[in-house]
N, C-alpha and C positions, 0 to 999 in steps of 0.2 A: 506493499499500500505506501503512494505517494503521498505527499504532505504538501498545500498549495501555501508559499508565502502569503500571506496578507500584507499590506502595507497602509497604515493610518499616515494622515496627513493632519497632525496637531496643529493650528492656524491661528495666528496672535498677532497683533499689532507689534508687540518686542517683549521685550522680557523686563522691561521696567514696571515699577508695579510693586505687586505682593501676592494678592490672594488667588485669580485664577493663574496668574502666572506659575507661581511655586504650584498650584495642582497640576498643571499641564508637565511639567518636569518630572515629578512625583508619576502623574499617567505614564510618560514617555518611559519611565522606569520599569513600572508594572509592565507596560506592554512590549518591552524586551525581553525584560524576565520571563515570557509565555512566547519567547519565540515570532513575534509580531516587528515588523520592518515598521520604523518610524519614521518620520519626516518631521522635523521642527520648522515650520515656512513661517516666514517675521518678516514682515514689511519694512522693520525699520532695525538694523544693529546693534540695540542699546540694550542696556538695563544690567542690573549687577546680580541677577541671576543668571546671564548669557553665559558665566562658566561653569553652570551647575548642568547644563545640558550632557546626558550620558553622550561617551564619546561612538557608543554603537548606534546612535541617531545621527541622520543626518539633518544637518542644518540646511535650511533653503533660505537665500536671502534674496527679498524682491525687490530692493534698489532703494529703500527710502520713502521720504513722504507722507502725505494720508493715505488712509486707507482706501478712500474713493479713489484715487490716483494710481494705487497697485492692483484695482478689481483685473486689468487687461492682462497684466505680468501674472498672477493668478491664476488665471485663465490658458495661459500659457503653459504655466506648470503643470495644470491637471490636464492641458493636453498630451504633453511629453512624460507626464511620470505616472498618469492613470492609478491614483491611489484607490485600493478598494470605497475607501470613503474618507471625508472632510471633517474634521471634529474641528471648529472656530471658537473661541471663545470672546467677550465683549461687544454688548449688540452693535456696535457698527464694523467690526471684523465678522461676526454672524450673517450682516446684511451684504457686506461685502463678496464675501464664498458663496452665498447664495446666487448673486446674481453673475457672479465670476462661472459658478457649476452650469446655470442656463447659457452658458455661451459655448458650452463644450460639450459636443457629439460623440461617443454616445456618451449621454449625462452621468454627472460621477455624484452620488449619494453624498449630502450636506447633512449631519446630525449638530443642530446648534447646542450651544451650552451656556446657561444662563445665570451668572453667579452674585450679582445683586438685585434688589429692590428695585424696577426698574419707576414704578410709581414716585419713591421716595429722588431719586436722579430725577425723575423729571419734573416734579413741584420746586426741588429745589436748584436746577438748573440755570445758571445766569446767561446761557448762549443761546439763541432759537433753537438749534438742533437739538438741544437737552430738552426742550418743551415737547418739540415735535417725534422724540424718542418711541413713546407708547403709538402713536399713529404709524411712521417707519416700521415701526415691528410688527404691527397690525395687518401692514399693507405684504411684509418680505416673509415672514415665518409660516406662512400657508406653505411657500415652494418649499420648505424643509422636509426631509425624511425623517426627522425625528427631532424633538423639542426635549433638552434635559436640564433640569433646576439641579440646583447644588442642595435645595432644603425646600422643605413643605413651604415653609415662609415666603421663600423668594417662588414656586410655585402657585401658590395662592394668589399672591401682587401680579403676577406676570400673567395670570387669567384676569383679575380685576383691571389693571392696567391698560392692558394691550388687547383683551378680548378674546385671548388666546384659549379655546376650548381647556376647560381645565383636566379633562381626560386625554387632551392629545399632548399633555405634558407629562 
């Protein structure tokens, strides 16, 4: 019996920050321990966690700038590497990965991960994009093959703030 290698693309804006970034480094390590090939796909090559990426994970750099401008580069990566699934984190990376996957045929599955309370971030955001988050998530997440929340509280907030059906999280 032969085993088929699986490749998962863990996708982040960068490794600056703490929560989602640290979880993704740990996730990469756990997947590698289970013989899953892991690409850590970064828009920007920055952050204190950059040196903690396991050596067996392939780091793919998309060339910097904002996530919105990296969508075409992410689509090129998806076309060339053909990961079995893309798992992005952080709402704008989730939306960018969903858009990039729509540009690729055959389509690559995307399972978005949500790590914080959308309603809180949108309600206290100083910029217009922060206040638009619930609408953008509501428009984009139906394209996802799966939606994962890191806690029950985040799932309930996501369902209420972006009107994502709770049973689909």
